[in-house]
N, C-alpha and C positions, 0 to 999 in steps of 0.2 A: 830241850831239843830231843827229838827222837833219833836214836842211833841209826845211821844209814850205812849200808855196806860200801865197800870200795867200788864195786861195780856201779851202784846207784850214784855215788859221788862222781864217777867218771862220766856217766850218762848226763847228770846235771851240768857238769862242766861243758860237755859237748853241746847240749841244748842252749845253755846260756850264751855260749860263744856264737852259736848260729843265729840266735835272735839279735845279738849285738851287731853282728855283721849285716844282717838284714836291715836293722834300724839305720846303720850308717849309709848303706847303699840307697835305701829309699829316701833318706834325707837329701842325699846328693842328687838323686833323680828329681826330687821336688824343686831343688834350687835351680836346676837347669830347665825345668818345664816352663814353657811360655803360655800354654793354655791354662786358665785358672781351674778348670775342672780336673785336668790331669794333675796339676800341682796339688790340689786338695786330695785327690786319690792317693798320691804318694805320701803326703803328710799324714793321712789317716793310717796308712799301712805302717809308716815309721812309728807312729804313736802306739799302735797295736803291738808291734814287735817289742817296744820298750816296756809296755805294760806286762807282756808275757815274761820278759826277762826279769823284771822286778818281782813278779809272782814266784818265779823259780828261785830267785835269790833268797826268798823267805825260808826256804828249806835249809839254807846254810847257816841260819842264825840260831 
């Protein structure tokens, strides 16, 4: 693992938390959507947020 500074670690924590929040919100919006296209839109957004979160988590390993 590459050494990261405390500021970089704080930034990662902030970004990861943001993507996690976005993922949860978009999943909830998808559950409530009645239109299939709207539901799919929110599901794609939720998956994208999760993918971004997982990519950032790799920096912590």
